[in-house]
C-alpha positions in Angstrom: 21.3 -6.6 16.1 21.1 -7.7 12.4 21.5 -11.3 10.8 25.0 -11.9 9.7 25.3 -11.1 6.1 28.5 -13.0 5.4 27.9 -15.1 2.3 28.0 -18.6 3.3 29.9 -20.1 0.3 33.1 -18.9 -1.7 34.2 -18.9 -5.2 36.1 -22.3 -4.8 32.8 -23.8 -3.6 30.8 -22.3 -6.6 33.4 -23.4 -9.2 33.4 -27.2 -7.7 29.7 -27.0 -7.6 29.3 -25.9 -11.3 32.0 -28.3 -12.7 30.5 -31.3 -10.8 27.2 -30.7 -12.5 29.0 -30.3 -15.9 27.7 -26.7 -16.5 28.8 -24.9 -19.4 31.5 -22.2 -19.2 29.4 -19.2 -19.5 27.0 -20.3 -16.6 30.2 -20.9 -14.3 31.4 -17.4 -15.2 28.2 -15.8 -14.6 27.9 -17.5 -11.3 31.6 -16.4 -10.2 30.7 -12.9 -11.3 27.5 -12.7 -9.6 29.2 -14.1 -6.3 31.8 -11.2 -6.6 28.8 -8.7 -7.0 26.8 -10.1 -4.3 29.5 -9.4 -1.7 29.3 -5.4 -2.3 25.4 -5.0 -3.3 23.0 -4.1 -0.8 19.8 -5.7 -0.1 16.7 -4.5 -1.9 14.8 -1.7 -0.3 11.0 -2.5 -0.2 8.8 0.7 0.4 7.8 0.7 4.2 9.3 -2.6 5.3 12.7 -2.8 7.0 14.2 -6.3 5.9 17.8 -5.8 7.3 17.1 -8.2 10.0 15.7 -10.8 7.9 17.5 -14.1 7.0 18.3 -14.3 3.5 21.9 -16.0 3.6 22.1 -18.0 6.7 21.7 -21.7 6.1 23.0 -25.1 6.8 23.0 -26.5 3.2 23.2 -25.3 -0.4 22.0 -28.9 -1.7 20.0 -31.8 -0.5 19.8 -34.7 -2.8 16.1 -36.4 -2.7 15.3 -39.6 -4.7 13.6 -39.7 -8.1 10.3 -41.2 -8.6 8.8 -43.3 -11.2 5.3 -42.2 -10.6 3.4 -39.4 -8.8 1.9 -42.0 -6.5 5.4 -42.1 -4.6 5.0 -38.5 -3.5 3.6 -37.2 -0.1 0.0 -36.9 -0.1 0.2 -33.1 0.3 2.1 -33.1 -3.0 -0.1 -35.7 -4.9 -3.2 -33.4 -3.9 -1.9 -30.7 -6.3 -1.5 -33.2 -9.4 -4.4 -34.1 -11.5 -2.8 -37.0 -13.3 -5.9 -37.1 -15.6 -5.8 -33.6 -16.8 -2.0 -32.7 -16.6 0.1 -34.6 -18.9 3.1 -32.3 -19.0 4.5 -32.1 -15.3 7.8 -31.6 -13.8 8.4 -32.3 -9.9 11.4 -31.1 -8.3 12.2 -32.5 -4.5 14.6 -30.0 -2.8 17.3 -29.6 -5.6 16.6 -32.9 -7.4 14.6 -33.1 -10.5 12.6 -36.0 -9.5 10.0 -36.6 -12.2 9.5 -35.0 -15.6 6.9 -36.0 -18.3 6.1 -34.1 -21.7 3.8 -35.2 -24.3 5.3 -36.8 -27.7 3.3 -34.4 -29.6 4.8 -31.4 -27.9 8.3 -32.7 -28.1 7.7 -33.2 -31.9 6.9 -29.6 -32.0 10.0 -28.6 -30.4 8.7 -27.5 -27.0 11.3 -27.8 -24.2 10.1 -28.5 -20.5 12.9 -29.7 -18.3 15.0 -28.7 -15.4 17.2 -25.5 -15.7 20.5 -27.4 -15.2 19.5 -29.8 -18.0 18.5 -27.1 -20.1 21.8 -25.1 -19.5 23.7 -28.3 -20.8 21.5 -29.6 -23.7 20.1 -26.0 -25.0 23.1 -24.0 -23.8 22.7 -21.2 -26.4 18.9 -20.7 -25.7 19.4 -20.5 -21.9 22.4 -18.0 -22.1 20.2 -15.9 -24.6 17.5 -15.5 -22.0 18.9 -15.9 -18.6 19.2 -12.7 -16.5 19.7 -10.3 -19.6 16.6 -8.7 -20.6 14.3 -9.7 -17.6 16.0 -9.7 -14.4 19.5 -8.4 -13.9 22.2 -10.1 -12.0 23.2 -6.8 -10.3 20.0 -5.3 -9.3 20.8 -6.1 -5.5 22.3 -8.6 -3.4 19.4 -11.1 -3.9 19.3 -11.2 -7.5 23.0 -11.8 -7.4 22.7 -14.6 -4.9 20.1 -16.3 -7.2 22.6 -16.4 -10.0 25.7 -17.4 -7.9 24.1 -20.2 -5.8 21.1 -21.3 -8.5 20.2 -24.8 -7.6 16.9 -25.6 -9.1 14.1 -24.4 -11.5 12.8 -25.2 -15.1 13.1 -23.8 -18.6 10.3 -24.0 -21.0 10.5 -22.9 -24.5 7.6 -22.9 -27.1 8.9 -22.3 -30.6 7.2 -20.1 -33.1 3.7 -20.6 -34.1 3.3 -23.6 -31.6 0.2 -23.4 -29.5 0.4 -25.4 -26.3 -3.2 -26.4 -25.6 -2.7 -28.3 -22.4 -1.1 -26.5 -19.4 2.4 -27.3 -18.1 2.8 -27.6 -14.4 5.8 -27.7 -12.2 5.9 -28.6 -8.4 8.7 -27.3 -6.2 8.7 -29.5 -3.0 10.8 -28.4 0.1 11.3 -31.6 2.2 14.8 -30.9 3.7 14.3 -27.5 5.5 18.0 -27.0 6.2 18.7 -26.8 2.5 18.2 -23.3 1.0 16.4 -23.1 -2.4 17.6 -20.7 -5.3 15.3 -21.5 -7.8 15.1 -19.8 -11.2 12.5 -20.4 -13.6 12.6 -19.3 -17.5 9.4 -19.3 -19.7 9.8 -18.4 -23.2 7.0 -18.1 -25.8 8.4 -17.2 -29.2 6.4 -15.4 -32.1 2.7 -16.4 -32.4 3.0 -19.0 -29.9 1.2 -19.7 -26.8 1.6 -21.6 -23.4 0.1 -21.9 -20.0 2.4 -22.6 -17.2 1.3 -23.0 -13.5 3.9 -23.8 -10.5 3.4 -24.9 -6.8 5.9 -24.2 -4.1 4.9 -26.4 -1.2 6.7 -27.5 2.1 6.0 -31.0 3.6 7.0 -29.4 7.3 4.7 -26.9 9.0 7.6 -24.9 10.5 11.2 -24.0 9.2 14.1 -21.4 9.5 14.6 -21.9 5.9 15.8 -19.5 3.0 14.0 -19.5 -0.4 15.2 -17.1 -3.2 13.0 -17.4 -6.4 13.6 -15.5 -9.6 11.3 -16.2 -12.6 11.7 -14.4 -16.1 8.9 -14.8 -18.6 9.0 -13.7 -22.2 6.2 -13.5 -24.7 7.6 -12.3 -27.8 5.7 -10.8 -31.0 1.8 -11.9 -31.0 2.8 -14.6 -28.4 0.7 -15.3 -25.0 1.8 -16.8 -21.6 -0.5 -17.5 -19.0 1.5 -17.9 -15.7 -0.3 -19.3 -12.5 1.1 -19.7 -9.3 0.3 -20.9 -5.7 3.1 -20.3 -3.0 2.9 -22.1 0.2 6.1 -22.2 2.1 6.6 -23.1 6.0 6.3 -20.7 8.8 9.7 -19.4 9.6 10.9 -19.4 5.9 12.2 -16.1 4.5 11.1 -15.8 1.1 12.2 -13.7 -1.8 10.3 -13.9 -4.9 11.1 -11.9 -8.2 8.7 -12.6 -11.2 9.1 -10.7 -14.2 7.7 -10.4 -17.6 8.9 -9.0 -20.8 6.1 -8.7 -23.7 6.9 -7.8 -27.2 4.7 -6.4 -30.1 1.2 -7.7 -29.4 2.4 -9.9 -26.9 0.4 -10.9 -23.8 1.3 -12.0 -20.2 -1.3 -12.8 -17.6 -0.4 -13.6 -14.0 -2.7 -15.2 -11.4 -0.5 -15.3 -8.2 -1.6 -16.8 -4.8 1.0 -15.7 -2.2 -0.1 -17.8 0.7 3.3 -18.7 2.3 3.5 -18.7 6.3 6.8 -16.8 6.6 8.2 -13.5 5.8 8.0 -12.5 2.1 9.2 -9.8 -0.1 7.5 -10.4 -3.6 8.4 -8.2 -6.7 6.0 -8.9 -9.7 7.2 -6.6 -12.9 5.8 -6.7 -16.4 7.6 -4.6 -19.0 5.3 -4.1 -22.0 8.1 -3.4 -24.7 6.1 -3.8 -27.8 3.2 -1.7 -29.5 -0.1 -3.5 -28.5 1.3 -5.4 -25.7 -0.8 -6.4 -22.9 0.0 -7.2 -19.1 -2.4 -8.7 -16.6 -1.6 -9.2 -13.1 -4.0 -10.8 -10.3 -2.6 -11.4 -6.9 -4.2 -12.7 -3.8 -2.6 -13.3 -0.4 -3.8 -14.1 3.1 -1.3 -13.3 6.2 -1.9 -14.6 9.6 0.2 -14.9 12.9 3.1 -12.4 13.0 4.2 -12.6 9.4 5.2 -9.5 7.3 4.7 -9.3 3.6 5.8 -6.5 1.1 4.0 -7.1 -2.2 5.0 -4.8 -5.2 3.5 -5.1 -8.6 4.6 -2.9 -11.4 3.6 -2.7 -15.0 6.0 -0.5 -17.2 4.6 0.7 -20.7 7.1 1.4 -23.2 5.0 0.2 -26.3 2.2 2.5 -27.9 -1.2 1.1 -27.4 0.0 -1.1 -24.5 -2.5 -2.0 -21.8 -1.7 -2.9 -18.1 -4.0 -3.9 -15.4 -3.2 -4.8 -11.7 -5.7 -6.3 -9.2 -4.6 -7.2 -5.5 -6.7 -8.5 -2.9 -5.4 -9.3 0.5 -6.7 -10.5 3.9 -4.8 -10.0 7.4 -5.4 -11.4 10.5 -4.1 -11.6 14.1 -1.0 -9.7 14.0 0.0 -10.0 10.3 1.0 -7.1 8.3 1.1 -6.5 4.5 2.3 -3.5 2.3 0.9 -3.6 -1.2 2.6 -1.5 -3.7 0.9 -1.2 -7.0 3.0 0.7 -9.7 1.8 1.7 -13.1 4.3 3.6 -15.1 3.8 4.9 -18.7 7.1 5.9 -20.3 7.6 8.9 -22.8 6.5 7.7 -26.2 4.0 4.9 -25.0 1.1 7.0 -26.5 -2.6 5.8 -26.4 -1.5 3.2 -23.4 -3.8 2.4 -20.5 -2.5 1.9 -16.8 -5.2 0.6 -14.4 -4.9 -0.8 -10.9 -6.8 -1.8 -7.9 -5.4 -2.8 -4.4 -7.7 -3.9 -1.5 -6.9 -5.1 1.9 -9.3 -6.6 4.3 -8.3 -6.7 8.1 -9.8 -9.3 10.2 -8.4 -8.2 13.6 -7.5 -5.2 15.6 -3.8 -5.9 15.3 -3.7 -6.8 11.8 -2.2 -4.1 9.4 -2.6 -3.3 5.9 -1.3 -0.7 3.5 -2.1 -0.4 -0.2 -0.3 2.1 -2.1 -1.1 2.9 -5.7 1.3 4.7 -7.6 0.9 6.2 -11.2 4.0 7.6 -12.8 2.9 9.1 -16.2 5.7 10.5 -18.6 3.3 11.0 -21.8 0.2 13.1 -22.3 -2.3 10.9 -24.5 -2.8 8.0 -22.3 -5.6 6.6 -19.8 -4.8 5.8 -16.4 -6.5 5.1 -13.0 -6.4 3.6 -9.7 -8.4 2.5 -6.6 -7.3 1.4 -3.1 -8.9 0.5 0.1 -7.9 -0.8 3.5 -10.6 -1.6 5.9 -12.7 -4.5 8.0 -15.3 -6.7 6.8 -18.4 -4.7 5.7 -21.0 -4.8 8.4 -23.9 -4.3 5.7 -22.7 -7.3 4.0 -22.6 -9.3 7.3 -25.9 -8.1 8.2 -27.6 -9.2 4.9 -26.1 -12.5 5.1 -26.9 -12.9 9.0 -30.6 -11.6 8.1 -31.1 -14.6 6.0 -30.2 -17.1 8.8 -26.3 -17.5 8.3 -24.3 -17.7 11.2 -21.9 -14.6 11.8 -18.8 -17.0 11.3 -20.0 -18.5 8.1 -21.0 -15.0 6.8 -17.5 -13.7 7.4 -16.2 -16.8 5.6 -18.5 -16.1 2.7 -17.6 -12.3 2.4 -13.8 -13.3 2.4 -14.1 -16.0 -0.2 -16.1 -13.4 -2.5 -13.4 -10.7 -1.7 -10.7 -13.1 -3.0 -12.4 -14.9 -5.9 -11.6 -12.5 -8.7 -7.8 -14.0 -8.5 -8.8 -17.5 -7.4 -11.1 -18.0 -10.5 -8.6 -17.0 -13.0 -6.0 -20.0 -12.2 -6.0 -22.3 -15.1 -5.8 -25.8 -13.5 -8.6 -27.0 -11.3 -6.4 -28.8 -8.6 -4.2 -25.6 -8.2 -7.7 -23.6 -8.0 -8.9 -26.0 -5.2 -5.5 -25.8 -3.3 -5.7 -22.0 -3.3 -9.3 -22.2 -1.9 -8.4 -24.8 0.6 -5.4 -22.7 1.8 -7.7 -19.6 2.0 -10.1 -21.7 4.0 -7.3 -22.9 6.4 -5.7 -19.6 6.8 -8.8 -17.4 7.7 -10.5 -20.0 9.9 
């Protein structure tokens, strides 16, 4: 028996929701078109994972209004621990569907930097948001879940960095799930115009340990000519939450997009992370780490597609599975015809800590050009007994030796996160999940 796929809201509700939010007409029209398409579109078909029985549409509420705050001190302790108020001066906090707190330095405001919730941005910077919203990154009609994100959008942020502006301090967004009955349809857009740079880090966190919630996340990142975007994320959503997350980047000529992703949620997860290297000399680097436990199932697909000449793409994915958890790692490096002198490299490794844990690493190279470099490596296995023996021979107990091996295995991604408090959160989550 499959989950009821009937959509929970109709066009009348969507129209009312959009008008109450005073959204521009183009966004209302896009919502309605997306809802109509969602009725007929199929779910995505991730390789080797049957998601037909996963719950992506059955939820009690579309919105839940939380209170705004005047200081991060008013946040729950588990959320405050993610924020270093001394180091992070540019911060956005979303509680359920409410933009609860936002700060941006006067210096960045004077330079034209925008860092605000997606619905405010749609009203105050309508032309900019319309230009980038689900056009060149993620398309509305890719499948049912992308259409639903557009139709039921109820949260997210918009980041815009003008030409020739280098944002030295990181921007951090924290998305807090407090009402587990309310579904989250978050949309994040990060734009770095020509010759600009920005570091953006986001956290998804739930205050409850268990939920039957639905989370649908779409992120679009644009690094235009000679621009650089460093994107870090740690997702930690509750057990029982079904999560679809699609993070996509588009890099122009000499543009760079670097991802460092910690996918640590406790529920079933489908993750798509794709970078389009459109311009000559463009660069994409994706580092992903995950730890699965219990009976959760994950399907994590990372793709870098080369269109520009002399483009470089690197994929590094490390995962640890324990108990009865399973994970499919799909890594795809695709070099299109005409993308000569390009380089596509990838490495995927899965470490299994129990007999019932399952991992599958599938490296794929699709090469449509002759004058290129490409390579891949993949492995699935248990903790190396030689490494354990080496550590234990120096007086380290077996449990501690295993912990050290696991942290060393995941360190290449953890060390890339650009904010120390976020890096510490990911380290603590790994410690908790592999214990």
